[in-house]
PAVOMAR-426395 format. One line per 10 residues: number of its first residue (from 1); for each residue x, y, z of N, C-alpha, C, CB. Coordinates in Angstrom, 3 decimals. Each point is the difference from the previous one (the first is absolute). Glycine has a CB too. Layout:
! PAVOMAR-426395
NUM> X/Y/Z/X/Y/Z/X/Y/Z/X/Y/Z; ...
This chain:
! PAVOMAR-426395
1> -104.832/23.396/33.059/0.788/-1.095/0.578/0.962/-0.576/-1.038/-1.892/-0.537/1.578; 1.386/0.339/-2.792/0.848/-0.568/-1.055/1.236/0.850/-0.272/-2.035/-1.008/-1.010; 1.922/2.308/1.261/1.113/0.899/-0.295/1.112/-0.022/1.025/-1.615/1.402/-1.150; 1.338/-1.949/2.342/0.990/0.066/1.077/0.434/-1.356/0.562/-0.979/2.178/0.545; 0.232/-3.221/-0.809/0.405/-1.325/0.467/-0.197/-1.017/-1.118/-0.606/0.604/2.379; 1.516/-1.563/-2.437/-0.152/-1.126/-0.919/0.533/-1.226/0.722/0.223/1.470/-2.093; -1.127/-2.241/2.655/0.392/-1.135/0.839/-1.125/-1.018/0.012/1.467/1.476/1.435; -1.139/-2.673/-0.951/-1.008/-1.050/0.080/-0.910/0.196/1.210/1.578/-1.566/-1.147; -1.064/2.195/2.215/-0.781/0.205/1.223/-0.393/1.447/0.204/1.169/-1.926/0.993; -1.246/2.355/0.276/-0.423/1.381/0.298/0.951/0.700/0.975/-2.367/-0.700/-0.395
11> 3.542/0.132/0.625/0.921/0.582/0.988/0.427/1.412/-0.397/0.813/-2.305/0.559; -0.391/2.474/-1.809/0.428/1.331/-0.441/-1.172/0.968/-0.086/1.867/-1.058/-1.268; -3.040/0.544/0.956/-1.199/0.845/-0.019/-0.218/0.587/1.397/-1.039/-1.403/-1.860; 1.180/0.565/2.886/-0.170/0.458/1.380/1.043/1.062/0.353/-0.944/-2.251/0.624; 2.179/2.050/-1.085/1.065/0.975/0.271/-0.305/1.352/-0.641/1.652/-1.879/0.128; -2.136/1.852/-1.370/-0.289/1.252/-0.704/-1.159/0.742/0.664/0.834/-1.019/-2.143; -1.855/0.279/2.568/-1.122/0.627/0.708/0.490/0.623/1.302/-1.611/-1.657/-1.018; 2.496/0.924/1.719/0.560/0.520/1.245/0.798/1.271/-0.231/0.081/-2.317/0.890; 0.648/2.371/-2.004/0.794/1.184/-0.322/-0.890/1.216/-0.209/1.739/-1.465/-1.038; -2.856/1.262/0.327/-0.948/1.102/-0.222/-0.577/0.474/1.332/-0.567/-0.914/-2.287
21> 0.193/-0.051/3.140/-0.592/0.359/1.294/0.964/0.789/0.886/-1.411/-2.043/-0.156; 2.666/1.642/0.166/0.995/0.700/0.833/0.221/1.427/-0.478/1.111/-2.185/0.472; -1.100/2.380/-1.781/0.211/1.347/-0.530/-1.181/0.913/0.311/1.414/-0.968/-1.821; -2.619/0.382/1.769/-1.186/0.791/0.362/0.024/0.318/1.499/-1.335/-1.082/-1.873; 1.714/0.085/2.682/0.060/0.215/1.460/0.991/1.100/0.355/-0.603/-2.404/0.368; 1.719/2.453/-1.101/1.008/1.044/0.228/-0.594/1.374/-0.288/1.845/-1.614/-0.594; -2.594/1.705/-0.507/-0.613/1.286/-0.355/-1.040/0.427/1.034/0.390/-0.512/-2.422; -1.146/-0.476/2.949/-0.999/0.307/1.037/0.700/0.502/1.265/-1.569/-1.758/-0.943; 2.667/1.091/1.305/0.745/0.386/1.208/0.598/1.397/-0.132/0.514/-2.410/0.418; -0.150/2.779/-1.635/0.582/1.321/-0.236/-1.064/1.067/-0.230/1.999/-1.118/-0.962
31> -3.266/0.698/1.007/-1.101/0.948/-0.170/-0.241/0.399/-1.441/0.504/0.824/2.246; 0.050/-1.562/-3.169/-0.177/0.337/-1.419/-1.271/-0.623/-0.597/2.491/0.162/-0.200; -3.066/-1.099/0.900/-1.168/-0.692/-0.547/-0.999/-0.338/1.100/1.427/-0.939/-1.831; -2.717/0.903/1.447/-1.044/-0.407/0.932/0.101/-1.498/0.247/-1.503/1.870/-0.786; 0.897/-2.322/1.879/0.112/-1.412/0.359/-0.725/-0.902/-0.994/0.174/0.674/2.390; -1.274/-0.212/-2.940/-0.739/-0.822/-0.957/0.524/0.270/-1.405/-2.051/0.015/1.487; 2.416/-1.067/-2.171/0.599/0.185/-1.325/-0.286/-1.204/-0.895/1.807/1.426/1.016; -2.240/-1.152/-2.244/-0.281/-1.065/-0.971/1.206/-0.173/-0.930/-2.496/0.495/0.104; 2.987/-1.722/-0.218/1.133/-0.280/-0.888/-0.532/-0.411/-1.378/1.453/-0.710/1.977; -1.196/1.551/-2.969/-0.394/-0.341/-1.368/1.260/-0.205/-0.845/-2.170/1.320/0.227
41> 2.013/-1.517/-1.532/1.157/-0.284/-0.855/0.993/1.162/-0.028/-1.457/-1.476/-1.390; 0.953/2.703/1.472/0.897/1.161/-0.008/0.833/0.054/1.291/-1.648/1.256/-1.459; 1.016/-1.633/2.575/0.712/-0.001/1.284/1.105/-1.062/-0.008/-2.092/0.805/1.182; 1.796/-1.961/-1.768/0.999/-1.076/-0.082/1.215/0.475/-0.793/-1.825/-1.747/0.137; 1.564/2.427/-1.237/1.094/0.514/-0.839/0.826/1.043/0.773/-1.392/-0.419/-2.085; 0.715/1.215/2.893/0.686/1.023/0.774/0.935/-0.625/1.043/-1.953/1.540/-0.359; 1.485/-2.565/1.054/0.768/-0.584/1.102/1.004/-1.066/-0.444/-1.947/0.467/1.446; 1.657/-1.177/-2.535/0.874/-1.087/-0.435/0.767/0.312/-1.284/-1.578/-1.557/1.086; 1.233/2.663/-1.729/0.699/0.361/-1.225/-0.616/-0.652/-1.229/2.069/0.269/1.334; -1.327/-0.274/-2.426/-0.500/-0.566/-1.251/-0.063/-1.523/0.081/0.950/1.955/-1.259
51> -1.765/-2.554/0.398/-0.126/-1.461/-0.041/1.363/-0.658/-0.196/-2.321/0.232/-0.930; 2.560/-1.301/1.677/1.253/-0.749/-0.150/-0.125/-1.100/-1.040/0.548/0.499/2.374; -1.754/-0.980/-2.565/-0.250/-1.050/-0.979/-1.049/0.469/-0.984/0.604/-1.773/1.671; -0.493/1.318/-2.894/-1.013/0.340/-0.996/-0.391/-1.264/-0.749/0.910/2.357/-0.235; -2.186/-2.498/-0.006/-0.492/-1.138/-0.764/-0.193/0.466/-1.435/-1.142/-1.039/2.038; 2.032/0.585/-2.910/-0.050/0.449/-1.392/-0.990/-0.818/-0.822/2.375/0.736/0.193; -2.863/-1.860/0.378/-0.931/-0.842/-0.729/-1.313/0.740/-0.206/1.079/-2.064/0.948; -1.680/1.824/-2.077/-1.319/0.552/-0.257/-0.777/-0.977/-0.860/0.870/2.364/0.177; -2.185/-2.348/-0.007/-0.848/-0.895/-0.771/0.086/0.398/-1.467/-1.557/-0.358/1.975; 1.995/-0.564/-2.821/0.209/0.328/-1.399/-1.137/-0.534/-0.854/2.470/-0.020/0.368
61> -2.524/0.488/-1.610/-0.986/-0.507/-0.936/0.508/-1.261/-0.679/-0.855/2.322/-0.360; 0.101/-2.806/-0.615/0.429/-1.177/-0.754/1.167/0.383/-0.903/-2.343/-0.972/0.066; 3.439/0.198/-0.010/1.193/0.311/-0.788/0.580/-1.252/-0.634/0.474/1.932/1.505; 0.228/-1.726/-2.615/0.701/-1.102/-0.661/1.389/-0.141/0.638/-1.278/0.387/-2.192; 1.645/-1.624/2.548/1.340/-0.258/0.518/0.251/0.438/1.415/0.719/0.210/-2.266; -1.753/0.067/3.041/0.178/0.418/1.398/-1.033/-0.702/0.873/0.908/2.251/-0.731; -0.428/-2.998/1.725/-0.887/-0.732/0.901/0.348/0.333/1.442/-0.249/-1.856/-1.686; -0.739/1.743/2.572/0.200/0.322/1.411/0.153/-1.278/0.816/-1.326/2.122/-0.278; 2.513/-2.304/0.844/0.252/-1.142/0.867/-0.085/0.426/1.452/1.457/-1.050/-1.750; -1.319/0.080/2.651/-0.036/0.265/1.436/1.203/-0.665/0.642/-2.530/0.155/-0.001
71> 3.173/0.551/0.924/1.209/-0.527/0.626/-0.082/0.153/1.510/1.332/0.560/-2.054; -0.558/-1.403/2.753/0.095/0.088/1.456/1.334/0.635/0.361/-1.481/-2.041/0.303; 1.470/2.970/0.655/1.237/0.607/0.490/0.007/-0.075/1.521/0.133/1.554/-2.010; 0.978/-1.164/2.613/0.122/-0.047/1.460/-0.940/0.974/0.695/2.366/-0.679/-0.285; -2.897/1.637/-0.458/-0.921/0.972/0.595/-1.411/-0.174/-0.534/1.892/1.595/0.267; -2.195/-2.774/-0.789/-1.341/-0.275/-0.488/-0.032/-0.216/-1.502/-0.892/1.341/1.873; -0.313/-1.398/-2.430/-0.144/-0.241/-1.429/0.169/1.270/-0.813/-1.515/-1.884/0.523; 1.802/1.699/-1.810/0.119/1.141/-0.904/-0.361/-0.433/-1.409/1.790/1.028/1.447; -2.190/-0.088/-2.261/-0.294/-0.317/-1.399/1.295/0.023/-0.799/-2.328/0.976/0.201; 2.359/-1.762/-1.275/1.225/-0.166/-0.769/-0.334/0.089/-1.496/1.025/-1.450/1.836
81> -1.000/2.653/-2.415/-0.280/0.117/-1.429/1.126/-0.602/-0.828/-1.338/2.066/0.443; 0.991/-2.791/-1.476/0.979/-0.608/-0.905/-0.241/0.527/-1.408/0.152/-2.089/1.440; 0.905/2.636/-2.057/-0.106/0.566/-1.348/0.805/-0.850/-0.980/-0.310/2.324/0.956; -0.247/-2.536/-2.127/0.695/-0.745/-1.056/-0.100/0.779/-1.308/-0.499/-2.214/1.142; 1.641/2.396/-1.798/0.040/0.712/-1.281/0.723/-0.861/-1.031/-0.021/2.247/1.181; -0.424/-2.152/-2.424/0.639/-0.719/-1.105/0.631/1.001/-0.952/-1.652/-1.900/0.202; 2.771/1.515/-0.783/0.617/0.834/-1.024/0.799/-0.891/-0.943/0.109/1.984/1.580; 0.113/-1.510/-2.792/0.691/-0.790/-1.026/1.338/-0.513/0.519/-1.124/1.351/-1.791; 1.359/-2.633/1.601/1.244/-0.588/0.491/0.151/-1.432/-0.462/-0.093/1.495/1.977; 0.686/-2.314/-1.102/0.279/-1.388/-0.378/-0.496/-1.009/1.041/1.986/0.826/-1.253
91> -2.976/-0.425/2.037/-0.559/-0.929/0.973/0.663/0.017/1.350/-0.597/-1.369/-1.881; 1.345/2.427/2.202/0.670/0.098/1.295/-0.982/0.424/1.096/2.151/0.570/-1.174; -1.821/-0.934/2.417/-0.813/0.382/1.151/0.812/0.911/0.913/-1.305/-2.165/-0.141; 0.768/3.351/0.447/0.667/0.955/0.895/-0.844/0.155/1.265/1.057/1.236/-1.970; -0.406/-1.307/3.129/-0.701/0.107/1.283/0.581/1.152/0.803/-0.483/-2.476/-0.003; -0.357/3.424/0.416/0.453/1.131/0.806/-0.962/0.223/1.174/1.069/1.060/-2.044; -0.578/-0.322/3.053/-0.816/0.279/1.180/0.545/-0.660/1.247/-1.959/0.207/-1.475; 3.255/-0.566/1.436/0.677/-0.636/1.135/-0.713/-1.285/0.426/0.792/2.259/0.761; -0.961/-3.159/-1.725/-0.683/-1.265/0.248/0.970/-1.043/0.531/-1.640/0.536/-1.808; 1.196/-1.289/2.798/0.810/-1.072/0.561/0.030/-1.201/-0.940/-0.566/0.788/2.313
101> 1.392/-1.741/-1.971/0.203/-1.166/-0.872/-1.288/-0.788/-0.238/2.339/-0.131/0.841; -3.125/-0.078/0.212/-1.235/-0.774/-0.128/-1.007/0.714/-0.895/0.393/-0.971/2.276; -0.487/2.302/-2.136/-0.941/0.762/-0.818/0.459/0.036/-1.458/-0.611/1.396/2.004; 1.913/-1.353/-2.235/0.515/-0.066/-1.366/-0.374/-1.335/-0.640/1.906/1.529/0.625; -1.828/-2.595/0.171/-0.383/-1.318/-0.509/-1.491/-0.027/-0.332/1.833/-1.075/1.361; -2.645/1.739/-0.536/-1.442/0.059/-0.249/-0.291/0.680/-1.342/-0.423/0.073/2.488; 1.194/0.989/-2.796/-0.182/0.710/-1.270/0.346/-0.908/-1.181/0.524/2.183/1.144; 0.538/-2.967/-0.989/0.404/-0.922/-1.070/-1.035/-1.105/-0.189/2.412/0.489/0.500; -2.960/-0.982/0.611/-1.043/-1.019/-0.067/-1.236/0.561/-0.694/0.876/-1.071/2.105; -1.243/2.310/-1.765/-1.174/0.641/-0.613/0.167/0.115/-1.512/-0.401/1.281/2.123
111> 1.585/-0.846/-2.559/0.246/0.149/-1.439/-0.019/-1.360/-0.697/1.369/2.066/0.450; -0.772/-3.073/0.183/0.000/-1.342/-0.577/-1.417/-0.547/-0.119/2.276/-0.397/0.964; -3.099/0.633/0.063/-1.388/-0.463/-0.047/-0.740/0.624/-1.186/0.014/-0.286/2.504; 0.171/1.601/-2.682/-0.681/0.690/-1.102/0.478/-0.545/-1.344/-0.233/2.073/1.421; 1.518/-2.350/-1.540/0.536/-0.567/-1.244/-0.581/-1.389/-0.271/2.116/1.312/0.338; -2.236/-2.122/0.709/-0.516/-1.361/-0.141/-1.472/-0.018/-0.408/1.653/-0.744/1.710; -2.397/1.765/-1.292/-1.436/0.046/-0.278/-0.353/1.117/-0.976/-0.427/-0.935/2.272; 1.385/1.293/-3.107/-0.197/1.114/-0.939/-1.231/-0.193/-0.886/2.464/0.358/0.012; -2.597/-1.551/-0.607/-1.127/-0.264/-0.907/-1.326/0.108/0.734/1.459/-1.499/-1.371; -1.505/0.941/2.581/-1.223/0.034/0.807/-0.368/1.426/0.399/0.535/-2.290/0.852
121> 0.495/3.085/-0.528/-0.239/1.389/0.431/-0.315/0.906/-1.185/1.535/-0.363/1.942; -1.005/0.009/-3.107/-0.239/0.806/-1.200/1.176/0.872/-0.378/-2.380/-0.011/0.575; 3.596/-0.543/-0.418/1.219/0.743/-0.318/0.761/-0.733/-1.098/0.131/0.911/2.362; 0.324/-0.184/-3.358/0.838/-0.584/-1.058/1.375/-0.303/0.598/-1.253/1.273/-1.843; 1.693/-2.529/1.767/1.260/-0.403/0.621/1.208/0.766/-0.547/-0.996/-2.248/0.350; 0.899/2.781/-1.554/1.108/0.766/-0.583/0.260/1.282/0.782/-0.557/-0.946/-2.246; -0.490/1.440/2.932/0.113/1.244/0.761/1.091/-0.090/1.062/-2.426/0.432/-0.406; 2.575/-1.609/1.000/0.986/-0.175/1.067/1.431/0.175/-0.508/-1.588/-1.550/1.141; 1.803/1.259/-2.421/1.338/0.118/-0.585/0.287/1.416/-0.485/-0.132/-2.395/-0.670; -0.930/3.169/0.466/0.152/1.331/-0.595/-0.023/1.129/1.021/-1.063/-0.900/-2.029
131> 0.674/0.588/3.259/-0.115/1.043/1.028/0.758/-0.376/1.271/-2.230/0.633/-0.939; 2.815/0.369/1.587/0.578/-0.164/1.330/-1.078/0.334/1.028/2.347/0.574/-0.838; -2.230/-1.163/2.016/-0.981/0.210/1.070/0.680/0.679/1.180/-1.328/-2.026/-0.738; 0.746/3.136/1.182/0.534/0.719/1.170/-1.037/-0.055/1.113/1.398/1.545/-1.467; -1.022/-2.175/2.569/-0.872/-0.076/1.180/0.550/0.936/1.073/-0.651/-2.408/-0.532; -0.209/3.303/1.018/0.436/0.958/1.025/-1.016/0.049/1.135/1.208/1.364/-1.746; -0.694/-1.343/2.982/-0.846/0.169/1.181/0.404/1.316/0.652/-0.260/-2.532/0.355; -0.607/3.563/-0.405/0.328/1.340/0.506/0.486/0.031/1.442/-1.680/0.847/-1.561; 2.197/0.340/1.940/0.727/0.232/1.248/1.259/-0.856/-0.024/-2.147/0.524/1.280; 2.986/-0.211/-2.262/1.197/-0.778/-0.272/0.996/-0.064/1.140/-0.328/0.609/-2.318
141> 0.253/0.329/3.266/0.954/-0.014/1.117/-0.377/-1.022/1.062/0.466/2.403/-0.431; -1.706/-2.927/0.359/-0.472/-0.953/1.000/0.217/-1.429/-0.477/-1.700/1.665/0.788; 2.450/-2.473/-0.040/0.208/-1.400/-0.394/-1.322/-0.769/0.023/2.349/0.090/0.913; -2.529/-0.997/-1.883/-1.224/-0.797/-0.077/0.373/-1.435/-0.313/-1.351/1.998/-0.759; 0.711/-2.925/1.430/0.303/-1.396/-0.260/-1.188/-0.863/0.405/2.463/0.428/0.347; -2.375/-1.702/-0.681/-1.070/-0.936/0.331/-0.732/-0.457/-1.258/-0.254/1.098/2.240; -0.420/-2.250/-2.146/-0.654/-0.580/-1.176/-1.449/0.417/-0.220/1.502/-1.882/0.321; -2.090/2.631/0.640/-1.441/0.243/-0.056/-0.444/0.991/-1.077/-0.014/-0.499/2.397; 0.973/1.104/-3.102/-0.371/0.905/-1.096/-0.132/-0.748/-1.323/1.168/1.869/1.184; -1.073/-3.187/-1.142/-0.050/-0.795/-1.226/-1.225/0.269/-0.859/1.268/-1.715/1.203
151> -2.452/1.711/-0.598/-1.225/0.226/-0.780/-0.036/1.418/-0.565/-1.211/-1.671/1.434; 1.741/2.631/-0.673/0.024/1.395/-0.462/0.914/0.149/-1.206/-0.453/0.792/2.338; 1.618/-1.414/-2.275/0.963/0.047/-1.111/-0.583/-0.667/-1.238/1.912/-0.018/1.634; -2.541/-1.137/-1.462/-0.592/-0.715/-1.141/-1.106/0.822/-0.645/0.552/-2.186/1.089; -1.351/2.859/-0.268/-1.099/0.821/-0.525/0.530/1.203/-0.769/-1.442/-0.733/1.911; 2.444/1.415/-1.344/0.564/1.181/-0.658/0.682/-0.367/-1.321/0.319/1.064/2.252; 0.422/-2.181/-2.257/0.681/-0.456/-1.225/-1.028/-0.356/-1.070/1.941/-0.869/1.367; -2.971/0.130/-0.984/-1.060/-0.372/-0.955/-0.674/1.232/-0.578/-0.376/-2.127/1.254; 0.092/3.097/-0.396/-0.645/1.240/-0.438/0.869/0.743/-1.013/-1.163/0.162/2.220; 2.472/-0.104/-1.955/0.913/0.718/-0.897/0.045/-0.641/-1.377/1.360/0.686/1.972
161> -1.357/-2.018/-2.015/0.095/-0.704/-1.286/-1.321/-0.032/-0.766/1.799/-1.383/0.993; -2.921/1.374/-0.279/-1.303/-0.073/-0.683/-0.623/1.370/-0.243/-0.335/-2.215/1.054; 0.800/3.229/-0.310/-0.607/1.329/-0.129/-1.286/0.128/0.783/1.021/0.183/-2.231; -1.390/-1.216/2.992/-1.217/0.055/0.811/0.306/0.724/1.313/-0.863/-2.161/-1.038; -0.055/2.991/1.482/0.203/0.752/1.233/-0.222/-0.877/1.231/-0.712/2.085/-1.189; 1.441/-1.740/2.255/-0.192/-0.659/1.296/-0.975/0.854/0.812/2.349/-1.046/-0.045; -3.307/0.416/0.675/-0.988/0.730/0.798/0.678/0.733/1.164/-1.760/-1.701/-0.630; 1.466/2.983/0.751/0.584/0.795/1.064/-0.632/-0.250/1.353/0.523/1.688/-1.687; -1.698/-2.335/1.704/-0.691/-0.252/1.270/0.295/-1.389/0.543/-1.796/1.560/-0.720; 2.853/-2.191/0.200/0.371/-1.349/0.444/1.448/-0.007/0.488/-1.639/-1.025/-1.637
171> 1.867/0.437/2.804/1.354/-0.240/0.506/0.168/-1.507/0.139/0.085/2.245/1.239; 1.164/-2.713/-1.172/0.196/-1.456/0.001/1.265/-0.410/0.731/-1.219/-0.112/-2.153; 1.232/-1.151/2.562/1.177/-0.574/0.646/-0.013/-1.503/-0.208/0.053/1.852/1.721; 1.133/-2.433/-1.917/0.085/-1.439/-0.193/1.279/-0.390/-0.728/-2.488/-0.110/-0.042; 3.081/-0.998/0.452/1.173/-0.533/-0.684/-0.457/-0.864/-1.166/1.352/0.050/2.142; -0.584/-0.095/-3.226/-0.370/-0.828/-1.148/1.105/-1.009/-0.312/-1.388/1.891/-0.921; 0.987/-2.944/0.212/0.956/-1.003/-0.457/0.053/0.034/-1.525/-0.439/-1.458/2.038; 1.401/0.757/-2.603/0.125/-0.045/-1.457/-1.245/-0.605/-0.647/2.487/-0.197/0.245; -3.156/-0.673/0.468/-1.210/-0.640/-0.540/-1.238/0.882/0.155/1.000/-2.220/0.539; -0.818/3.383/0.104/-1.128/0.918/0.126/-0.838/-0.208/1.239/-0.028/0.091/-2.423
181> 0.553/-0.829/3.402/-0.718/-0.163/1.266/0.240/1.219/0.886/0.207/-2.517/-0.158; -1.194/2.863/0.961/0.139/1.112/0.946/0.146/-0.586/1.397/-1.374/1.567/-1.474; 2.496/-1.269/2.123/0.313/-0.557/1.313/-0.320/1.001/1.114/1.799/-1.411/-1.049; -2.033/0.921/2.268/-0.369/0.879/1.122/1.124/0.942/0.420/-1.539/-1.776/0.769; 1.135/2.844/-0.079/0.941/1.029/0.460/-0.246/0.287/1.475/0.106/1.017/-2.317; 0.754/-0.211/2.928/-0.168/0.396/1.393/-0.435/1.453/0.104/1.731/-1.671/0.674; -2.136/2.075/0.525/-0.345/1.399/0.247/-1.249/0.487/-0.701/2.370/0.366/0.299; -3.368/-1.250/-0.473/-1.203/0.407/-0.742/-0.746/1.134/0.691/-0.188/-2.323/-0.868; 0.109/2.272/2.194/-0.720/1.046/0.738/0.606/1.380/-0.276/-0.581/-1.678/1.793; 1.906/1.779/-1.660/0.677/1.281/-0.208/-0.151/0.479/-1.447/1.640/-0.599/1.810
191> -1.573/-0.326/-2.740/-0.130/0.350/-1.419/-1.417/0.486/-0.310/1.770/-1.697/-0.582; -2.761/1.040/1.174/-1.392/0.405/-0.219/-0.249/1.408/0.542/-0.714/-2.411/0.123; 1.304/2.710/1.041/-0.158/1.333/0.591/0.650/1.063/-0.889/-0.036/-1.023/2.308; 1.157/0.670/-2.950/0.669/0.944/-0.903/-0.882/0.293/-1.204/2.247/-0.848/0.743; -2.897/-0.188/-1.286/-0.910/0.189/-1.139/-1.186/0.858/0.411/0.695/-2.220/-0.955; -1.223/1.969/2.153/-1.141/0.757/0.503/0.354/1.469/0.170/-0.837/-2.049/1.157; 2.045/2.305/-0.622/0.453/1.379/0.209/0.112/0.742/-1.327/1.241/-0.723/2.058; -0.826/0.008/-3.106/0.136/0.620/-1.319/-1.354/0.243/-0.663/2.216/-1.114/-0.237; -3.231/0.362/0.691/-1.326/0.133/-0.594/-0.326/-1.098/-0.995/0.206/2.423/0.322; 0.657/-3.453/-0.393/-0.254/-1.128/-0.888/-0.881/-1.006/0.735/2.219/0.344/-1.207
201> -3.352/-0.673/0.631/-0.955/-0.865/0.688/-0.017/-1.433/-0.547/-1.366/2.028/0.446; 2.114/-2.311/-1.529/0.062/-1.346/-0.577/1.422/-0.526/0.127/-1.881/0.528/-1.620; 2.045/-1.656/2.306/1.332/-0.549/0.230/0.053/-1.466/-0.437/0.339/1.600/1.924; 0.597/-1.894/-2.824/0.218/-1.378/-0.449/0.969/-0.667/0.967/-0.420/0.622/-2.438; 0.016/-1.775/2.974/0.846/-0.722/0.962/0.102/-1.469/-0.417/-0.675/1.592/1.869; 1.714/-2.296/-1.421/0.098/-1.430/-0.288/-1.136/-0.769/0.668/2.492/0.221/-0.201; -2.971/-1.243/-0.455/-1.083/-0.837/0.530/0.340/-0.526/1.392/-0.623/-0.650/-2.341; 1.886/0.270/2.547/0.405/-0.589/1.271/0.059/1.012/1.150/1.284/-1.666/-1.310; -1.461/2.956/1.004/0.004/1.024/1.046/-1.405/0.366/0.471/2.108/0.875/-0.970; -3.124/-1.568/0.460/-1.380/0.308/0.411/-0.177/-0.125/1.509/-0.812/-0.803/-2.224
211> 1.523/-0.158/2.815/-0.119/-0.220/1.453/0.507/1.182/0.807/0.255/-2.431/-0.400; 0.609/3.273/-0.217/0.581/1.140/0.714/-0.901/1.232/-0.005/2.234/-0.879/-0.604; -3.348/0.815/-0.124/-0.891/1.153/-0.087/-0.623/0.338/1.351/-0.472/-0.598/-2.374; 0.364/-0.403/3.251/-0.598/0.226/1.322/0.831/0.958/0.849/-0.994/-2.283/-0.115; 2.287/2.423/-0.211/0.873/0.897/0.768/-0.274/1.469/-0.312/1.739/-1.789/0.025; -2.373/2.052/-1.169/-0.272/1.381/-0.412/-1.209/0.524/0.769/0.964/-0.435/-2.309; -0.897/1.644/2.872/-1.143/0.554/0.744/-1.292/-0.083/-0.811/1.568/1.543/1.199; -2.637/-1.949/-0.524/-1.275/-0.254/-0.692/-0.527/1.223/-0.739/-0.514/-1.692/1.732; 0.661/2.884/-1.124/-0.534/1.205/-0.651/0.696/0.280/-1.333/-0.547/0.931/2.260; 1.838/-1.279/-2.359/0.733/0.185/-1.253/-0.325/-1.132/-0.972/1.851/1.197/1.234
221> -1.979/-2.400/-0.705/-0.304/-1.165/-0.834/-1.327/0.176/-0.730/1.290/-1.448/1.584; -2.246/2.078/-0.920/-1.320/0.199/-0.604/0.036/0.981/-1.162/-1.016/-0.491/2.206; 1.956/1.442/-2.152/0.066/1.031/-1.035/0.849/-0.396/-1.202/-0.309/1.663/1.791; 1.037/-2.797/-1.670/0.904/-0.414/-1.066/-0.451/-1.308/-0.622/1.870/1.172/1.150; -1.435/-1.389/-2.387/-0.295/-1.249/-0.697/1.319/-0.746/-0.213/-2.053/1.011/-1.155; 2.161/-2.197/1.742/1.203/-0.817/-0.152/-0.271/-1.096/-1.030/0.706/0.477/2.398; 0.177/-0.569/-3.378/-0.192/-0.930/-1.114/1.072/-1.087/0.072/-1.016/1.834/-1.446; 0.686/-3.022/1.942/0.984/-1.089/0.102/0.276/-0.599/-1.385/-0.781/-0.506/2.359; 2.038/0.259/-2.664/0.386/-0.594/-1.284/1.036/-1.094/0.242/-0.475/2.179/-1.215; 0.544/-3.104/0.278/0.992/-1.071/0.112/0.913/-0.059/-1.216/-1.605/-1.281/1.401
231> 1.283/2.053/-2.463/0.847/0.031/-1.199/0.183/1.438/-0.488/-0.796/-2.311/-0.636; 1.873/2.535/-0.121/0.255/1.322/-0.574/-1.103/0.363/-0.990/2.486/-0.325/0.296; -3.012/-0.660/-0.991/-1.076/0.244/-0.963/-1.206/0.653/0.671/0.785/-1.965/-1.342; -1.118/1.504/2.557/-1.110/0.592/0.750/0.316/1.449/0.383/-0.616/-2.281/0.882; 1.874/2.525/-0.535/0.428/1.365/0.344/-0.230/0.930/-1.184/1.727/-0.908/1.605; -1.277/0.490/-2.791/-0.105/0.839/-1.191/-1.455/0.268/-0.375/2.180/-0.924/-0.794; -3.024/-0.066/0.967/-1.436/0.178/-0.321/-0.623/1.069/0.883/-0.147/-2.401/-0.712; 0.616/2.492/1.941/-0.564/0.979/0.935/0.665/1.367/-0.135/-0.523/-1.868/1.567; 1.852/1.882/-1.707/0.760/1.257/0.062/-0.013/0.806/-1.286/1.422/-1.097/1.651; -1.492/0.443/-2.792/0.061/0.740/-1.267/-1.395/0.494/-0.405/1.995/-1.385/-0.715
241> -2.039/2.597/0.167/-1.267/0.574/-0.439/-0.520/-0.786/-1.194/0.682/2.287/0.835; -1.922/-2.735/-0.752/-0.596/-0.776/-1.094/-0.282/0.915/-1.182/-1.023/-1.620/1.645; 1.320/1.160/-2.832/-0.209/0.829/-1.206/-1.492/0.172/-0.250/2.180/-0.813/-1.000
């Protein structure tokens, strides 16, 4: 199903199933096939052709400078990996991945937060003057915007500067402020389903979104652990691998 439809509902799924059924019915009418027939993955490929959509996301291990965010799209939730790299420079910030204005602001807020709390996090403040920061969100052809990647950006930036790995079994969503507060977001149900599909069972969410957990199907809610947070500091304690 994932290979042939990508939508919030099931309308296109119904159309694709109907297409398979009509092609089989044609073969039965022409005497090429028996009336009883089992449709498996090979049959789907035969009647519908190659996959139209591909999910390039995969469950990753613990990495430095890479965090898994969650985003809402018109066709449901999706995972949003954020990569941060440092290199010798003069403290410049580079943003790539077709980021919208709001998301660019989130990246700047994340970097400012890390600079403000450098001593607390364990970063030498001179490092900010000696290195440039490159933030990239893969699938560069796809536009991305919104403030809910704030916690993901802050985690990836912190990881890059401290050398601490980000847990690969954790996904996150939440807007941040300069003071390090985590603000609520929308589309929690869709984002949780995206994390579940990827195989991530630990999801960091804003404290104020706890009330939205009831919207998530109970069978999925039981298999996942939702971690409510109200500050960026709480996010980092959960997301970064403890030494």
